[in-house]
C-alpha positions in Angstrom: -17.4 49.8 -22.4 -18.3 47.0 -19.9 -15.8 46.0 -17.3 -15.2 42.3 -16.9 -16.5 40.5 -13.8 -13.4 39.6 -11.7 -15.3 38.1 -8.8 -15.9 34.7 -10.3 -13.5 31.9 -9.2 -13.1 30.8 -12.8 -10.7 33.6 -13.7 -7.0 32.7 -13.4 -6.2 35.9 -11.5 -8.7 35.4 -8.7 -7.5 34.0 -5.4 -8.3 30.3 -4.8 -11.2 29.3 -2.5 -10.1 28.6 1.1 -11.6 25.1 0.8 -9.3 24.3 -2.0 -6.3 25.6 -0.1 -7.2 23.5 3.0 -7.7 20.3 0.9 -4.3 20.7 -0.7 -2.4 21.4 2.5 -3.9 18.4 4.5 -1.6 15.5 5.2 -2.7 12.0 4.1 -4.6 10.1 6.7 -2.9 7.0 8.3 -5.1 3.9 8.4 -4.6 1.9 11.6 -5.7 -1.8 11.5 -8.9 -2.5 13.4 -8.9 -6.3 13.7 -6.4 -9.0 14.5 -6.3 -9.9 10.8 -5.2 -6.4 9.9 -2.6 -6.3 12.7 -1.2 -9.7 11.7 -0.9 -8.6 8.1 0.8 -5.4 9.1 3.3 -7.5 11.1 3.9 -9.7 8.1 4.6 -6.7 5.8 6.9 -5.1 8.4 8.8 -8.4 8.7 9.2 -8.6 4.9 10.5 -5.1 4.8 13.0 -6.0 7.6 14.1 -9.1 5.7 14.8 -6.9 2.6 16.9 -4.2 4.1 20.6 -3.9 3.5 22.0 -5.4 6.8 20.1 -8.6 6.3 21.1 -8.8 2.7 24.7 -8.4 3.8 24.4 -11.4 6.0 22.9 -13.5 3.2 25.3 -12.3 0.6 27.9 -15.1 1.1 30.0 -17.0 -1.4 28.0 -20.2 -0.7 25.8 -21.7 -3.4 22.8 -23.9 -3.1 21.3 -25.7 -6.1 23.9 -24.0 -8.3 22.7 -20.5 -7.4 24.3 -17.9 -5.1 22.5 -17.4 -1.8 21.6 -13.8 -2.6 19.6 -14.9 -5.7 17.7 -17.5 -3.6 17.1 -14.8 -0.9 15.6 -12.4 -3.5 13.4 -15.2 -4.8 12.2 -15.9 -1.3 11.4 -12.2 -0.7 9.5 -11.9 -4.0 7.4 -15.0 -3.4 6.8 -14.1 0.3 5.6 -10.6 -0.7 3.3 -12.1 -3.3 2.0 -14.6 -0.7 1.4 -11.8 1.8 -0.6 -9.8 -0.7 -2.6 -12.8 -1.6 -3.2 -13.5 2.1 -4.3 -9.9 2.6 -6.8 -10.1 -0.2 -8.3 -13.3 1.3 -8.4 -12.3 4.9 -9.5 -8.7 4.7 -12.9 -7.6 3.3 -12.9 -5.8 0.0 -15.0 -2.8 1.2 -15.1 -0.8 4.4 -18.5 -2.0 5.4 -17.4 -5.6 5.4 -19.6 -6.6 2.5 -18.5 -9.8 0.7 -16.9 -9.4 -2.8 -18.8 -10.3 -5.9 -17.2 -13.7 -6.4 -18.0 -14.6 -2.8 -21.7 -13.6 -3.3 -21.9 -15.8 -6.4 -20.4 -18.8 -4.6 -22.9 -18.6 -1.7 -26.0 -18.5 -3.9 
């Protein structure tokens, strides 16, 4: 009777390859901005995060109303639209690819 080959990595009982173990135990890489545009967008996003934390919301959550809405609702609308604007600004300011190549719509508009 022939004995099964247990040296292949496809068998479930074999130990995983060391390359697989190293890739699963690596921490994610942190991307640091390289230009003034990247740093300014990072500052905008950090400011938006700071404006949405609980102590700031506690200051805004008053009994006053403006245009018939409580101030907390207006603050949440401001945060939502500011986040959307920051993401739109990030898409416009930063290149789409790492090598700085223009996007497809920009190529078509220049031709």
